[in-house]
C-alpha positions in Angstrom: 40.5 -20.7 -54.4 41.3 -18.1 -51.7 42.3 -14.6 -52.6 45.3 -12.7 -51.0 45.3 -8.9 -50.6 47.8 -6.4 -49.5 47.4 -5.8 -45.7 45.2 -2.8 -44.8 47.0 -1.4 -41.8 44.9 1.6 -41.1 45.4 1.4 -37.3 49.2 0.9 -37.4 51.3 3.8 -36.1 54.3 5.1 -37.9 57.7 4.3 -36.4 59.2 7.6 -37.6 56.8 10.5 -38.1 56.9 12.1 -41.5 57.9 15.7 -42.1 55.1 17.9 -43.4 57.1 18.7 -46.5 57.0 15.0 -47.4 53.2 15.0 -47.6 53.4 16.0 -51.3 56.0 15.3 -54.0 58.8 17.7 -54.5 57.5 18.8 -57.9 54.0 19.6 -56.5 52.5 23.1 -57.0 52.2 23.5 -53.2 56.0 23.0 -52.8 56.6 25.6 -55.5 54.2 28.2 -53.9 55.9 27.7 -50.5 59.3 28.2 -52.0 58.1 31.3 -53.9 56.7 32.9 -50.7 59.7 32.1 -48.5 62.6 32.8 -50.9 61.5 35.0 -53.9 58.7 37.3 -53.0 59.3 40.5 -51.2 56.7 40.6 -48.5 58.2 43.5 -46.5 55.1 45.6 -47.0 52.9 43.0 -45.3 55.4 42.1 -42.6 55.9 45.8 -41.7 52.2 46.2 -40.9 52.7 44.0 -37.8 54.1 46.4 -35.1 52.6 45.5 -31.7 54.2 42.7 -29.7 51.3 42.3 -27.4 48.8 39.5 -27.4 48.9 36.2 -29.2 51.6 36.0 -31.9 50.0 36.3 -35.4 50.5 33.6 -38.1 53.6 34.0 -40.2 52.7 36.4 -43.1 54.7 34.2 -45.5 52.6 31.2 -44.6 49.3 33.1 -44.9 50.4 34.5 -48.3 51.5 31.1 -49.5 48.1 29.7 -48.3 46.1 32.3 -50.1 48.1 32.0 -53.3 47.9 28.2 -53.4 44.2 28.3 -52.6 43.6 30.6 -55.5 45.7 28.4 -57.8 43.6 25.4 -56.7 40.3 27.2 -57.3 39.4 27.7 -53.7 38.4 31.3 -52.9 36.1 31.2 -49.9 37.8 31.5 -46.6 35.6 28.7 -45.1 36.5 26.3 -47.9 40.2 27.2 -47.5 40.0 26.5 -43.7 38.2 23.2 -44.4 41.0 22.2 -46.8 43.6 22.9 -44.2 42.0 20.2 -42.1 41.3 17.6 -44.8 43.8 18.0 -47.6 47.5 17.0 -47.2 48.7 19.7 -49.6 47.1 22.4 -47.4 48.3 20.7 -44.2 51.8 20.9 -45.6 51.6 24.6 -46.1 50.1 25.4 -42.7 52.3 22.8 -41.0 49.3 21.4 -39.0 48.7 24.8 -37.5 45.6 25.8 -39.5 44.2 29.3 -39.1 40.5 29.9 -38.6 38.4 31.0 -41.6 37.9 34.4 -40.0 41.7 34.8 -39.7 42.1 33.9 -43.4 39.3 36.4 -44.4 40.8 39.2 -42.2 44.3 38.7 -43.6 43.0 38.9 -47.1 40.9 42.0 -46.4 43.7 43.7 -44.5 46.5 43.0 -47.0 44.5 42.9 -50.3 46.2 45.9 -51.9 49.6 44.5 -51.1 48.6 41.0 -52.3 47.4 42.6 -55.6 50.8 44.3 -56.0 52.5 40.9 -56.0 51.5 40.6 -59.6 54.5 42.7 -60.8 56.9 40.5 -58.8 55.6 37.3 -60.2 55.6 38.8 -63.7 59.3 39.8 -63.3 60.1 36.2 -62.3 58.2 34.9 -65.4 60.2 37.3 -67.6 63.5 36.0 -66.1 62.3 32.5 -66.8 61.8 33.5 -70.5 58.0 33.2 -70.4 57.2 36.8 -71.4 58.8 37.6 -74.7 56.3 40.3 -75.9 56.5 39.1 -79.5 52.7 39.0 -79.8 50.3 40.2 -77.1 46.6 39.6 -77.3 44.0 41.8 -75.5 40.5 40.8 -74.4 37.9 41.4 -71.7 35.5 39.2 -69.9 32.4 40.1 -67.8 32.5 38.6 -64.3 29.6 38.7 -61.8 29.8 41.1 -58.9 28.9 40.0 -55.3 25.5 41.5 -55.9 22.2 40.6 -57.5 20.9 42.5 -60.5 17.5 42.4 -58.9 18.8 44.7 -56.1 19.3 47.5 -58.6 16.8 50.2 -59.3 16.5 52.8 -62.0 16.3 56.5 -61.3 12.8 56.7 -62.7 11.6 53.9 -60.6 13.4 55.4 -57.5 11.3 58.6 -57.8 8.1 56.6 -58.4 8.8 54.2 -55.6 9.8 57.0 -53.2 6.5 58.7 -53.7 4.6 55.4 -53.2 6.5 54.6 -50.1 6.0 58.1 -48.7 2.3 57.8 -49.3 2.2 54.3 -47.8 4.1 55.3 -44.7 1.9 58.3 -44.2 -1.2 56.2 -44.5 0.0 53.7 -42.0 1.2 56.4 -39.6 -2.2 57.9 -39.8 -3.8 54.5 -39.3 -1.5 53.9 -36.3 -2.4 57.2 -34.8 -6.1 56.5 -35.2 -5.6 53.0 -33.7 -3.7 54.5 -30.8 -6.5 57.0 -30.2 -9.1 54.3 -30.4 -7.2 52.0 -28.1 -6.5 54.8 -25.6 -10.2 55.5 -25.6 -11.0 51.8 -25.2 -8.3 50.6 -22.9 -6.8 53.7 -21.3 -3.7 55.7 -22.0 -1.5 53.5 -19.8 -2.4 50.2 -21.4 -0.3 48.2 -23.9 -1.2 48.0 -27.6 -0.1 51.4 -28.8 3.2 50.3 -30.6 3.6 50.9 -34.3 4.1 47.7 -36.4 7.8 46.9 -36.8 7.6 46.7 -40.6 6.8 50.4 -40.8 10.3 51.1 -39.6 11.7 48.7 -42.2 9.8 50.6 -45.0 11.2 53.9 -43.6 14.7 52.4 -43.7 14.1 51.3 -47.3 12.8 54.7 -48.1 16.0 56.3 -46.7 18.2 53.9 -48.7 16.3 54.7 -51.9 16.6 58.4 -51.2 20.4 58.0 -50.6 20.8 56.1 -53.9 18.7 58.7 -55.8 20.7 61.6 -54.4 23.9 59.8 -55.4 22.7 59.4 -59.0 21.6 63.0 -59.0 25.0 64.1 -57.8 26.7 62.0 -60.5 24.4 63.5 -63.2 25.0 67.0 -62.0 28.8 66.5 -62.1 28.6 65.1 -65.6 26.3 68.0 -66.7 28.7 70.5 -65.3 31.7 68.9 -67.0 29.8 68.8 -70.3 28.7 72.4 -70.0 32.3 73.4 -69.3 33.5 71.5 -72.3 30.9 73.1 -74.5 31.7 76.5 -73.2 35.4 76.0 -73.9 34.6 74.7 -77.4 32.3 77.8 -78.0 35.1 80.2 -77.0 37.5 78.5 -79.3 35.1 78.7 -82.2 34.5 82.4 -81.5 38.2 83.1 -81.3 38.7 81.4 -84.7 35.8 83.4 -86.1 33.9 80.4 -87.3 30.2 80.6 -87.9 28.0 78.1 -86.2 25.5 76.0 -88.1 22.7 73.7 -87.2 20.3 73.8 -84.3 21.4 75.2 -80.9 22.1 72.2 -78.6 20.0 71.9 -75.5 21.7 72.6 -72.2 22.7 69.4 -70.4 20.2 68.1 -67.9 21.2 68.0 -64.3 18.9 65.1 -63.6 20.2 61.5 -64.2 19.0 59.5 -67.1 15.7 57.9 -66.2 17.2 54.5 -67.0 20.4 55.0 -65.0 20.6 52.3 -62.3 22.3 51.9 -59.0 22.7 48.7 -57.0 22.0 48.7 -53.3 24.4 45.8 -52.5 27.4 46.9 -54.5 26.9 50.5 -55.9 30.1 50.3 -57.9 29.0 47.4 -60.0 27.0 47.8 -63.2 24.5 45.9 -65.3 26.5 44.4 -68.2 25.3 42.5 -71.3 26.9 39.1 -71.9 26.2 36.3 -74.4 24.1 34.7 -71.7 22.1 37.8 -70.8 22.5 40.6 -68.4 24.6 40.3 -65.2 25.5 42.6 -62.4 29.2 42.7 -62.6 32.5 44.2 -63.8 34.5 44.1 -67.0 37.8 42.4 -66.3 40.7 43.1 -68.8 43.9 41.2 -69.5 46.8 41.5 -71.9 48.3 38.0 -72.5 51.8 37.2 -74.0 51.7 34.7 -76.8 54.7 32.7 -75.7 53.3 30.9 -72.6 50.0 32.7 -72.0 51.5 34.9 -69.2 49.3 37.8 -68.2 51.5 40.9 -68.7 49.0 43.5 -67.8 45.5 43.6 -66.3 42.7 46.0 -65.6 39.1 46.2 -64.4 36.4 48.7 -65.3 32.7 49.3 -64.7 32.2 50.1 -68.4 30.5 47.8 -70.8 32.8 48.9 -73.6 36.3 47.5 -74.1 37.5 50.3 -76.4 38.8 52.8 -73.7 40.9 50.0 -72.2 43.3 49.3 -75.1 45.7 52.2 -74.6 45.9 51.8 -70.8 46.6 48.0 -71.2 49.4 48.6 -73.8 51.0 51.3 -71.6 50.7 49.0 -68.6 52.7 46.3 -70.4 55.5 48.8 -71.0 55.3 50.1 -67.4 55.5 46.5 -66.0 58.3 45.1 -68.2 60.1 48.2 -69.4 59.5 47.5 -73.1 56.6 47.6 -75.5 55.1 44.5 -77.3 56.0 44.1 -81.0 52.5 43.0 -82.1 49.1 43.6 -80.6 45.9 41.8 -81.5 42.4 42.6 -80.3 38.8 42.0 -81.3 36.3 44.5 -82.7 35.4 45.8 -79.3 38.8 47.7 -79.2 38.6 49.1 -82.7 38.5 52.9 -83.0 40.4 55.6 -84.9 42.0 56.8 -81.7 43.2 53.3 -80.7 44.7 52.5 -84.1 46.4 55.9 -84.2 47.8 55.3 -80.6 49.2 52.0 -81.7 50.7 53.5 -84.8 52.3 56.3 -82.8 53.8 53.8 -80.4 55.1 51.8 -83.5 53.3 48.6 -82.6 52.1 46.3 -85.3 48.3 46.2 -84.8 45.9 43.5 -85.8 42.4 44.7 -84.6 39.2 43.4 -86.1 37.1 46.1 -87.6 33.7 44.4 -87.3 32.1 41.3 -85.9 32.5 38.3 -88.3 33.7 34.7 -88.1 36.9 35.8 -89.8 38.0 39.4 -89.6 38.7 39.6 -93.3 35.1 38.8 -94.1 33.5 41.6 -92.2 31.0 43.6 -94.3 31.2 46.7 -92.3 32.2 49.7 -94.5 32.0 52.5 -92.1 35.0 54.0 -90.3 37.8 56.4 -90.8 41.0 56.1 -92.7 42.8 54.1 -90.1 39.9 51.6 -89.8 39.7 51.2 -93.5 43.5 50.5 -93.7 43.2 48.0 -91.0 40.3 46.2 -92.8 42.5 46.0 -96.0 45.5 44.8 -93.9 43.5 41.9 -92.5 41.8 41.1 -95.8 45.1 40.9 -97.7 46.6 38.4 -95.2 43.4 36.3 -95.1 43.6 33.2 -93.0 47.3 33.7 -92.6 46.8 37.0 -90.7 48.5 37.4 -87.3 45.1 38.2 -86.0 44.3 34.4 -85.9 46.6 34.2 -82.9 44.3 36.2 -80.7 41.8 33.4 -79.9 44.5 30.8 -79.1 46.4 33.2 -76.8 43.9 35.2 -74.7 40.7 33.2 -74.7 42.2 30.0 -73.2 43.4 32.2 -70.3 39.8 33.2 -69.4 38.8 29.6 -69.8 41.4 28.4 -67.3 40.4 31.1 -64.8 36.7 30.8 -65.1 36.2 27.1 -66.0 39.3 25.2 -64.8 39.7 27.2 -61.5 36.0 28.1 -61.2 36.3 31.8 -60.7 33.0 33.1 -61.9 32.1 35.7 -59.3 34.0 38.2 -57.2 33.8 37.7 -53.5 34.5 41.4 -52.5 32.5 44.5 -53.1 33.5 48.0 -54.2 35.6 48.9 -57.2 39.0 49.2 -55.4 38.6 45.8 -53.6 37.4 44.1 -56.8 40.4 45.5 -58.8 42.8 44.1 -56.2 41.0 40.8 -56.3 41.3 40.6 -60.1 45.0 41.4 -59.7 45.3 38.5 -57.3 43.6 36.2 -59.8 46.0 37.2 -62.5 48.9 36.7 -60.2 48.0 33.1 -59.4 47.4 32.4 -63.0 51.0 33.4 -63.7 52.2 31.3 -60.8 50.6 28.2 -62.3 52.4 28.9 -65.6 55.7 29.6 -63.9 55.5 26.4 -61.9 55.1 24.3 -65.0 58.1 26.0 -66.7 60.7 25.7 -64.0 
């Protein structure tokens, strides 16, 4: 028995050409991002940067902004992959209207307007608040370590810098002496005007590496000298205060701070602002990204990024950033043991925010066996223990940790593309902005 199939008319032309907006459904995320860039976002800061009327007209900044935002929402971060999608995927074709920019144009636009793109976070957050997605009833804080655009094998400690600098100096001197001896021998053998008297090219490379090591070592020494001066000034001020109050000193006299860096202090040659950080999977060269997430719809209401391994100094800045962004403070805050300190708990109490902060590492915060800590820490331990499994702290994992899972796993953002602290901070702001856009698109 013969089979009948639907006709496959791949060569048939369309009688009426379709509009690009018909490439994807009306409820598609690409349609939402285009409408957001055209009607709701204030892009005057980006538009105002285009002043000259000479040369080829540039791409519309609204289109370029929509393209970047949608690409980040779709998990595409490389400018080459974005340009390829503009030629192969109908959702990207709809955004660029068949006038796809080159990958260098995309990269240059992102690099030129990165600070302004990062500041779009606040505009999107305000739209989410108007849509009722940010209620600030319960806000959970957490940090995640993200790889930098640098290898940890390109970092060198101060102690090794000094040792390697000496070795390279001796090696360069030996080869320069050998080259001079070879030149003298060849001049005697072939004559002064004959070829063969050039130094090997790799000697210059070693000299360049030596210069780079010296530059990194001097930078570490400068940082250590500044830290030593600040510490000495703080100790001097404390000593004057003690003398003024006529208090007797006890204990050994502290050693003066060293102006040399710690022998284990490291500096990366590829991205000097990045640091070696410990994660559950081992050490990485990266940054510590921070986020404060609202419990209603997992909207990021504040973000931050630091070079430090510790989360503790980031609690107060994040809480204050929430109030600065939305004009009101959260009612409840939850955070893991990395944020626990007497100062942080006192700051939350001063701001009249209900705090649920783990006092130690345990499967359940009420089961922690840690007995050290000040009065605020002990009170927090008793507060979590009294509530048991009904503690509001249990909300932390289901609020903030899925956000990092969506960013790093679902959208594949596991490494920064840019280098330098300021550029990486703006890139993290852009990642948080596009996360909120995906939440906003599902709600409206």
